C-alpha positions in Angstrom: 147.4 144.7 -58.5 146.3 143.8 -55.2 147.0 145.2 -51.7 148.8 142.6 -49.8 150.4 142.6 -46.3 153.6 140.5 -46.0 154.6 139.7 -42.4 158.3 139.1 -43.0 160.6 138.5 -40.0 158.2 140.0 -37.6 157.5 143.3 -39.6 154.3 144.0 -41.7 155.0 145.2 -45.2 152.2 146.7 -47.2 152.8 146.3 -50.9 150.7 146.7 -54.0 151.6 143.9 -56.3 150.2 141.4 -59.0 148.7 138.6 -56.8 150.4 136.0 -59.0 153.9 137.5 -58.5 156.0 134.7 -56.8 156.7 135.4 -53.2 160.5 135.1 -53.9 160.2 138.2 -56.0 158.4 140.2 -53.6 160.8 139.3 -50.8 164.0 140.1 -53.0 162.7 142.7 -55.3 160.1 144.7 -53.5 161.2 144.2 -49.8 165.0 143.9 -50.6 165.9 140.8 -48.5 168.5 139.1 -50.9 169.3 136.2 -48.5 166.6 134.1 -50.3 168.0 132.9 -53.5 166.7 132.1 -57.1 167.6 128.6 -58.1 165.3 127.1 -60.4 161.8 128.9 -60.6 159.9 125.6 -60.4 160.2 124.7 -56.7 162.7 121.9 -57.4 166.0 123.0 -55.8 165.1 124.4 -52.5 167.4 127.6 -52.8 164.3 129.7 -52.3 163.2 128.0 -49.2 161.4 130.1 -46.5 159.1 129.4 -43.7 155.5 130.2 -44.0 153.6 129.9 -40.8 156.5 127.8 -39.6 156.6 125.5 -42.6 159.3 125.3 -45.2 157.8 126.3 -48.5 159.5 127.1 -51.9 159.0 130.9 -52.6 159.8 130.7 -56.2 156.4 128.9 -56.9 154.0 130.5 -54.4 151.9 133.2 -55.5 152.3 136.4 -53.0 148.5 136.4 -52.7 149.0 133.1 -50.8 151.2 134.6 -48.4 148.8 137.7 -47.5 148.8 138.1 -43.5 150.7 134.9 -42.9 154.1 134.8 -40.9 156.9 134.6 -43.4 160.7 133.9 -42.0 163.5 134.5 -44.5 167.0 133.7 -43.6 167.5 137.0 -42.4 164.9 136.5 -39.8 166.6 133.4 -38.2 169.3 135.4 -36.5 170.7 138.9 -36.9 174.1 137.7 -36.0 174.4 134.3 -37.3 173.8 133.1 -33.6 171.0 130.4 -34.4 172.4 126.9 -33.5 172.1 125.7 -37.1 173.9 128.9 -38.3 176.6 128.2 -35.8 177.1 124.4 -36.7 177.0 125.5 -40.4 180.1 127.7 -39.7 181.6 125.1 -37.3 181.3 122.3 -39.9 182.5 124.3 -42.7 179.3 123.4 -44.9 179.2 125.9 -47.7 181.4 125.6 -50.6 180.0 127.9 -53.1 177.2 129.0 -50.7 174.6 129.5 -53.2 172.0 127.0 -52.0 172.9 127.3 -48.2 170.1 129.8 -47.1 167.5 127.2 -48.5 169.4 124.5 -46.8 169.6 126.3 -43.5 165.9 127.1 -43.7 164.8 123.4 -44.3 167.3 122.4 -41.4 165.9 124.7 -39.0 162.3 123.6 -39.9 163.4 119.8 -39.3 165.1 120.5 -35.8 161.9 122.6 -34.8 159.7 119.4 -35.5 162.3 116.7 -34.7 165.0 117.9 -32.3 166.9 114.7 -32.7 166.6 113.4 -36.1 168.2 110.3 -37.5 170.0 110.2 -40.8 166.9 108.9 -42.5 165.1 111.7 -41.1 167.6 114.4 -42.1 167.7 112.8 -45.8 163.8 113.1 -45.9 163.7 116.5 -44.7 166.7 117.8 -46.8 165.6 115.8 -50.0 164.1 118.8 -51.9 167.3 120.9 -51.4 170.0 120.6 -54.1 173.6 121.4 -53.7 175.6 121.3 -56.8 178.8 121.2 -54.8 177.7 118.0 -53.3 178.1 119.1 -49.3 175.5 116.8 -48.4 177.8 114.9 -45.8 178.9 118.3 -44.2 175.0 119.4 -44.0 174.0 116.0 -42.3 176.8 116.6 -39.8 175.8 120.3 -39.1 172.4 119.3 -38.5 173.5 116.7 -36.0 176.1 119.3 -34.5 173.0 121.7 -34.1 170.8 119.2 -32.5 173.5 118.3 -30.0 173.8 122.0 -29.1 170.2 122.4 -28.5 169.9 119.7 -26.1 
């Protein structure tokens, strides 16, 4: 066990955990933020995407010790009231079908638009490539990202 400080959504959490515990489990089971989902456990599906120092990462495969004292943003930290332009666009374009992958999709989309406020289809495809949607809502996801980009002008 190790003393670790997790800076999640602007709040410091002091935890005593196995340093190899995946960050996902610390976020969900220790801190209690359930918006970040478990999908595959090997960092391939993107359901567990959070931001670490502003960069999208797969929290299921990152040891909690690697996030010590770094800024972590989860889906709950994007907006308390679904007021972020990406969240609004997701609702406007009716993106979710089952919804399971959507928090990871949104986190990747937010990171994309922070880096590139006016992405092309190719930019969107490249940025979202690591996020899988079993329901196949990829066209709605692309449309929502474009809607959010237009709203942010």
